[in-house]
Backbone as CSV, one residue per row, in Angstrom:
resi,resn,N_x,N_y,N_z,CA_x,CA_y,CA_z,C_x,C_y,C_z
1,UNK,126.123,96.643,93.185,125.510,96.914,94.467,125.965,95.855,95.460
2,UNK,126.394,96.294,96.613,126.844,95.399,97.673,125.639,94.980,98.513
3,UNK,125.245,93.734,98.379,124.067,93.230,99.080,124.279,93.071,100.583
4,UNK,125.515,93.058,101.036,125.772,92.840,102.455,125.191,93.952,103.325
5,UNK,124.852,95.079,102.724,124.263,96.194,103.478,122.772,95.998,103.734
6,UNK,122.184,94.937,103.183,120.732,94.750,103.261,120.377,93.378,103.823
7,UNK,119.507,93.371,104.813,119.049,92.116,105.411,117.661,91.712,104.939
8,UNK,116.855,92.689,104.540,115.465,92.418,104.160,115.208,93.063,102.790
9,UNK,114.964,92.199,101.807,114.798,92.665,100.427,113.417,92.278,99.921
10,UNK,112.721,93.249,99.349,111.432,93.009,98.694,111.624,93.231,97.201
11,UNK,111.232,92.238,96.414,111.247,92.391,94.958,109.792,92.467,94.521
12,UNK,109.453,93.588,93.910,108.082,93.879,93.508,108.004,94.024,91.995
13,UNK,106.822,93.854,91.470,106.620,94.035,90.043,105.407,93.261,89.597
14,UNK,104.983,93.545,88.403,103.815,92.883,87.860,104.096,91.455,87.458
15,UNK,103.046,90.772,87.088,103.151,89.401,86.631,104.128,89.312,85.464
16,UNK,105.003,88.318,85.509,105.967,88.024,84.449,107.006,89.126,84.242
17,UNK,107.308,89.868,85.300,108.330,90.913,85.177,109.735,90.398,85.477
18,UNK,109.854,89.177,85.999,111.173,88.606,86.277,111.540,88.602,87.749
19,UNK,110.557,88.772,88.620,110.815,88.818,90.064,111.486,87.545,90.578
20,UNK,110.950,86.402,90.193,111.481,85.128,90.689,112.893,84.879,90.184
21,UNK,113.144,85.193,88.935,114.472,84.999,88.357,115.498,85.855,89.090
22,UNK,115.180,87.118,89.316,116.098,87.999,90.041,116.268,87.534,91.483
23,UNK,115.200,87.090,92.108,115.282,86.612,93.493,116.234,85.418,93.605
24,UNK,116.151,84.498,92.664,117.046,83.333,92.703,118.503,83.772,92.596
25,UNK,118.786,84.749,91.740,120.165,85.224,91.585,120.650,85.904,92.874
26,UNK,119.829,86.769,93.434,120.209,87.468,94.666,120.398,86.475,95.813
27,UNK,119.537,85.481,95.888,119.625,84.490,96.962,120.959,83.754,96.936
28,UNK,121.423,83.427,95.734,122.697,82.723,95.607,123.850,83.642,96.005
29,UNK,123.824,84.864,95.519,124.917,85.800,95.796,124.971,86.168,97.273
30,UNK,123.818,86.451,97.866,123.793,86.942,99.240,123.360,85.940,100.288
31,UNK,123.112,84.694,99.887,122.686,83.643,100.805,121.455,84.060,101.621
32,UNK,120.441,84.521,100.920,119.187,84.939,101.559,118.186,83.796,101.570
33,UNK,117.394,83.697,102.635,116.245,82.789,102.576,115.173,83.452,101.719
34,UNK,114.700,82.747,100.695,113.764,83.327,99.739,112.348,82.842,100.011
35,UNK,111.423,83.769,99.945,110.002,83.454,100.019,109.393,83.884,98.690
36,UNK,108.916,82.889,97.934,108.221,83.146,96.676,106.732,83.183,97.004
37,UNK,106.105,84.329,96.847,104.703,84.460,97.236,103.773,83.567,96.413
38,UNK,104.086,83.337,95.146,103.258,82.424,94.351,103.310,81.007,94.930
39,UNK,104.483,80.605,95.382,104.618,79.285,95.998,103.740,79.195,97.242
40,UNK,103.755,80.241,98.033,102.998,80.251,99.285,101.500,80.376,99.065
41,UNK,101.107,80.991,97.974,99.693,81.282,97.743,98.937,80.162,97.040
42,UNK,99.589,79.475,96.089,98.880,78.526,95.234,99.226,77.081,95.554
43,UNK,98.184,76.248,95.559,98.305,74.816,95.794,97.781,74.090,94.562
44,UNK,98.076,72.782,94.436,97.610,72.056,93.245,96.139,72.331,92.935
45,UNK,95.870,72.489,91.628,94.521,72.838,91.179,94.250,74.329,91.280
46,UNK,95.285,75.132,91.517,95.183,76.578,91.685,94.293,76.956,92.864
47,UNK,94.310,76.102,93.881,93.611,76.419,95.136,94.460,77.450,95.860
48,UNK,93.814,78.511,96.346,94.548,79.591,97.002,94.527,79.452,98.513
49,UNK,95.631,79.824,99.125,95.740,79.892,100.570,94.705,80.893,101.077
50,UNK,93.954,80.565,102.125,92.967,81.522,102.646,93.636,82.827,103.080
51,UNK,92.947,83.918,102.851,93.473,85.256,103.116,93.991,85.422,104.545
52,UNK,93.216,85.036,105.529,93.630,85.222,106.932,94.936,84.492,107.229
53,UNK,95.032,83.272,106.735,96.243,82.487,106.940,97.432,83.132,106.222
54,UNK,97.214,83.634,105.015,98.278,84.272,104.250,98.791,85.530,104.951
55,UNK,97.899,86.345,105.431,98.294,87.585,106.110,99.075,87.266,107.382
56,UNK,98.649,86.236,108.095,99.365,85.832,109.316,100.773,85.326,108.989
57,UNK,100.890,84.502,107.957,102.205,84.006,107.555,103.108,85.163,107.130
58,UNK,102.540,86.092,106.377,103.324,87.242,105.908,103.872,88.032,107.084
59,UNK,103.055,88.270,108.077,103.502,89.007,109.274,104.642,88.261,109.972
60,UNK,104.576,86.948,110.005,105.646,86.157,110.624,106.942,86.273,109.825
61,UNK,106.845,86.248,108.501,108.052,86.390,107.685,108.731,87.726,107.950
62,UNK,107.932,88.778,108.062,108.497,90.117,108.267,109.211,90.247,109.607
63,UNK,108.891,89.399,110.557,109.541,89.432,111.871,110.941,88.831,111.851
64,UNK,111.249,88.090,110.801,112.573,87.482,110.700,113.627,88.554,110.453
65,UNK,114.845,88.289,110.907,115.935,89.255,110.753,116.398,89.406,109.310
66,UNK,116.265,88.346,108.537,116.815,88.351,107.177,115.836,87.639,106.258
67,UNK,115.477,88.312,105.164,114.568,87.713,104.190,114.684,88.374,102.835
68,UNK,114.246,87.616,101.843,114.075,88.113,100.486,112.698,87.604,100.065
69,UNK,111.767,88.520,99.901,110.404,88.156,99.524,110.139,88.723,98.137
70,UNK,109.729,87.833,97.229,109.415,88.283,95.881,107.962,87.972,95.578
71,UNK,107.300,88.954,95.006,105.921,88.731,94.609,105.139,90.024,94.550
72,UNK,103.912,89.871,94.159,103.032,91.020,93.998,102.276,91.352,95.270
73,UNK,100.997,91.584,95.109,100.184,92.072,96.212,100.053,91.147,97.393
74,UNK,99.802,89.867,97.179,99.634,88.871,98.233,98.651,89.347,99.297
75,UNK,97.409,89.479,98.884,96.307,89.810,99.799,96.502,91.153,100.514
76,UNK,97.004,92.128,99.813,97.114,93.468,100.382,98.270,93.676,101.346
77,UNK,99.305,92.854,101.256,100.426,92.951,102.197,101.632,93.713,101.641
78,UNK,101.515,94.251,100.434,102.669,94.892,99.812,103.206,96.056,100.637
79,UNK,102.342,96.862,101.186,102.820,98.030,101.938,103.640,97.612,103.153
80,UNK,103.174,96.644,103.908,103.934,96.232,105.095,105.267,95.605,104.693
81,UNK,105.284,94.901,103.568,106.533,94.309,103.069,107.504,95.417,102.657
82,UNK,107.016,96.403,101.943,107.854,97.524,101.504,108.401,98.255,102.733
83,UNK,107.529,98.564,103.675,107.930,99.314,104.872,108.953,98.558,105.707
84,UNK,108.890,97.231,105.700,109.804,96.423,106.501,111.116,96.108,105.813
85,UNK,111.229,96.455,104.549,112.440,96.132,103.784,113.533,97.160,104.003
86,UNK,114.765,96.706,103.824,115.917,97.617,103.738,116.096,98.060,102.294
87,UNK,115.728,97.154,101.384,115.895,97.383,99.949,114.643,96.895,99.231
88,UNK,114.060,97.760,98.411,112.921,97.380,97.570,113.346,97.533,96.119
89,UNK,113.202,96.452,95.359,113.549,96.456,93.944,112.249,96.331,93.168
90,UNK,111.984,97.311,92.336,110.741,97.350,91.566,111.047,97.099,90.106
91,UNK,110.565,95.971,89.583,110.722,95.638,88.169,109.524,96.214,87.425
92,UNK,109.730,97.371,86.856,108.673,98.151,86.211,108.796,98.025,84.688
93,UNK,108.592,96.801,84.204,108.747,96.531,82.784,107.434,96.775,82.046
94,UNK,107.530,96.914,80.743,106.357,97.242,79.943,105.292,96.139,80.028
95,UNK,104.065,96.559,79.882,102.939,95.614,79.906,103.000,94.657,78.729
96,UNK,103.407,95.151,77.581,103.485,94.299,76.388,104.499,93.181,76.616
97,UNK,105.674,93.515,77.122,106.691,92.502,77.396,106.176,91.496,78.414
98,UNK,105.567,91.972,79.473,105.058,91.075,80.511,103.955,90.167,79.971
99,UNK,103.091,90.702,79.131,102.033,89.886,78.547,102.644,88.792,77.672
100,UNK,103.622,89.148,76.849,104.305,88.176,76.008,104.934,87.079,76.864
101,UNK,105.655,87.473,77.914,106.297,86.497,78.798,105.271,85.596,79.484
102,UNK,104.196,86.188,79.942,103.176,85.416,80.655,102.522,84.389,79.745
103,UNK,102.230,84.774,78.530,101.628,83.828,77.586,102.630,82.727,77.241
104,UNK,103.896,83.098,77.045,104.931,82.129,76.689,105.113,81.075,77.780
105,UNK,104.969,81.468,79.023,105.224,80.522,80.110,103.994,79.719,80.540
106,UNK,102.864,79.908,79.873,101.639,79.217,80.292,101.820,77.714,80.408
107,UNK,102.543,77.119,79.503,102.693,75.663,79.519,104.051,75.205,80.051
108,UNK,104.836,76.128,80.568,106.152,75.777,81.096,106.087,75.637,82.611
109,UNK,106.863,74.721,83.167,106.929,74.642,84.632,107.624,75.882,85.191
110,UNK,107.162,76.340,86.318,107.769,77.498,86.967,108.419,77.034,88.260
111,UNK,109.729,77.205,88.391,110.434,76.670,89.564,110.009,77.305,90.884
112,UNK,109.404,78.476,90.834,108.991,79.125,92.082,107.601,78.685,92.540
113,UNK,107.000,77.764,91.803,105.673,77.273,92.170,105.795,75.972,92.965
114,UNK,104.816,75.738,93.793,104.739,74.528,94.613,104.645,73.300,93.694
115,UNK,105.319,72.198,94.064,105.193,70.982,93.254,103.718,70.601,93.086
116,UNK,103.367,70.253,91.889,101.991,69.876,91.610,101.121,71.018,91.117
117,UNK,101.617,72.251,91.198,100.867,73.394,90.668,101.365,73.632,89.259
118,UNK,100.473,73.442,88.316,100.857,73.588,86.910,100.010,74.671,86.270
119,UNK,100.657,75.447,85.426,99.934,76.484,84.692,98.758,75.880,83.938
120,UNK,98.922,74.649,83.470,97.877,74.029,82.663,96.651,73.640,83.495
121,UNK,96.728,73.747,84.825,95.571,73.429,85.660,94.424,74.410,85.427
122,UNK,94.759,75.595,85.006,93.724,76.588,84.698,93.610,76.684,83.174
123,UNK,92.479,77.098,82.717,92.290,77.211,81.273,92.976,78.468,80.752
124,UNK,93.234,78.490,79.471,93.828,79.669,78.847,92.944,80.885,79.090
125,UNK,91.641,80.707,79.003,90.720,81.827,79.238,90.874,82.380,80.653
126,UNK,91.004,81.498,81.649,91.197,81.956,83.030,92.495,82.733,83.176
127,UNK,93.569,82.218,82.560,94.863,82.900,82.635,94.813,84.270,81.977
128,UNK,94.254,84.329,80.788,94.200,85.605,80.079,93.317,86.603,80.817
129,UNK,92.234,86.128,81.411,91.375,87.007,82.200,92.126,87.560,83.410
130,UNK,92.843,86.683,84.090,93.631,87.129,85.245,94.731,88.093,84.815
131,UNK,95.401,87.784,83.700,96.449,88.670,83.202,95.905,90.052,82.862
132,UNK,94.754,90.085,82.239,94.159,91.366,81.888,93.913,92.200,83.149
133,UNK,93.373,91.576,84.192,93.133,92.293,85.460,94.452,92.776,86.058
134,UNK,95.449,91.892,86.046,96.745,92.242,86.622,97.404,93.369,85.833
135,UNK,97.364,93.272,84.510,98.007,94.293,83.688,97.302,95.644,83.790
136,UNK,96.035,95.640,84.087,95.310,96.901,84.252,95.572,97.530,85.621
137,UNK,96.040,96.712,86.563,96.276,97.218,87.922,97.308,98.330,87.889
138,UNK,97.123,99.311,88.712,98.011,100.473,88.720,99.162,100.279,89.703
139,UNK,99.875,99.180,89.526,100.958,98.825,90.437,102.046,99.908,90.462
140,UNK,102.372,100.467,89.303,103.424,101.481,89.248,103.110,102.633,90.193
141,UNK,101.904,103.160,90.090,101.524,104.289,90.951,101.557,103.895,92.417
142,UNK,101.110,102.680,92.700,101.086,102.198,94.086,102.498,102.076,94.651
143,UNK,103.397,101.465,93.887,104.764,101.280,94.369,105.480,102.618,94.498
144,UNK,105.297,103.511,93.550,105.937,104.824,93.650,105.413,105.612,94.845
145,UNK,104.138,105.447,95.157,103.579,106.089,96.358,104.207,105.496,97.622
146,UNK,104.451,104.201,97.634,105.117,103.573,98.781,106.537,104.117,98.935
147,UNK,107.213,104.307,97.810,108.564,104.872,97.839,108.545,106.259,98.490
148,UNK,107.554,107.056,98.155,107.418,108.391,98.766,107.118,108.284,100.264
149,UNK,106.272,107.321,100.630,105.821,107.171,102.014,106.909,106.611,102.927
150,UNK,107.831,105.807,102.376,108.871,105.152,103.180,110.255,105.478,102.626
151,UNK,110.716,106.705,102.801,111.998,107.120,102.210,113.214,106.426,102.836
152,UNK,113.040,105.779,103.983,114.160,105.070,104.606,114.529,103.790,103.858
153,UNK,113.653,103.315,102.997,113.900,102.089,102.240,114.685,102.432,100.975
154,UNK,115.830,101.788,100.790,116.591,101.959,99.541,115.709,101.431,98.415
155,UNK,115.527,102.243,97.381,114.588,101.903,96.312,115.318,101.858,94.980
156,UNK,115.152,100.749,94.263,115.737,100.585,92.936,114.592,100.274,91.981
157,UNK,114.441,101.110,90.974,113.409,100.907,89.958,114.080,100.567,88.642
158,UNK,113.739,99.409,88.083,114.333,98.941,86.837,113.237,98.896,85.783
159,UNK,113.446,99.598,84.673,112.362,99.788,83.700,112.588,99.087,82.353
160,UNK,113.630,98.277,82.247,113.868,97.556,80.998,114.605,96.258,81.286
161,UNK,114.555,95.348,80.322,115.306,94.092,80.463,116.794,94.390,80.610
162,UNK,117.282,95.354,79.843,118.697,95.706,79.915,119.058,96.237,81.303
163,UNK,118.211,97.061,81.873,118.468,97.589,83.215,118.502,96.462,84.250
164,UNK,117.621,95.492,84.111,117.605,94.349,85.036,118.893,93.545,84.880
165,UNK,119.291,93.269,83.634,120.544,92.523,83.396,121.747,93.269,83.967
166,UNK,121.824,94.573,83.740,122.958,95.359,84.260,122.959,95.362,85.783
167,UNK,121.797,95.521,86.385,121.695,95.503,87.845,122.175,94.163,88.382
168,UNK,121.686,93.079,87.809,122.046,91.743,88.274,123.547,91.491,88.112
169,UNK,124.126,92.002,87.041,125.554,91.805,86.791,126.431,92.541,87.805
170,UNK,125.900,93.585,88.421,126.679,94.380,89.367,126.499,93.946,90.810
171,UNK,125.704,92.941,91.046,125.482,92.487,92.421,126.690,91.753,92.960
172,UNK,126.947,91.999,94.248,128.024,91.272,94.914,127.697,91.086,96.371
């Protein structure tokens, strides 16, 4: 896929689907400014950015001519992000795989997180509770409905690790 045709890219998907990893690869290939929503949302101690401030920042990002935004819902802003994108990439990987990845990374540093924000700041029980809520969320149906609602957005749905690897290998 030739990225030069796209100025605004949204990478969507559930927790631990590989959004940040793919965003880093695309950013290098296409020289995109990347916005990691987890970085913007969480501060040391897992303190969250207030909703009003987050929504305002999100609206400002969408006004830029060129962006790559990766992340999930971010306070209900997914639809405006999808609608404003030239390209939406949906990592629709299995819940079991995502749960395995999420548990595996609990004690690992995540490069897309703000310095000082550590997975270990929250208890395992808090993480598993949040994961359960996230995994139960009907993100697939929501994203597919957005695809129907905004047909002008180029939409790529990747449903396996192999599909993600093949997609990433074909980027230029």
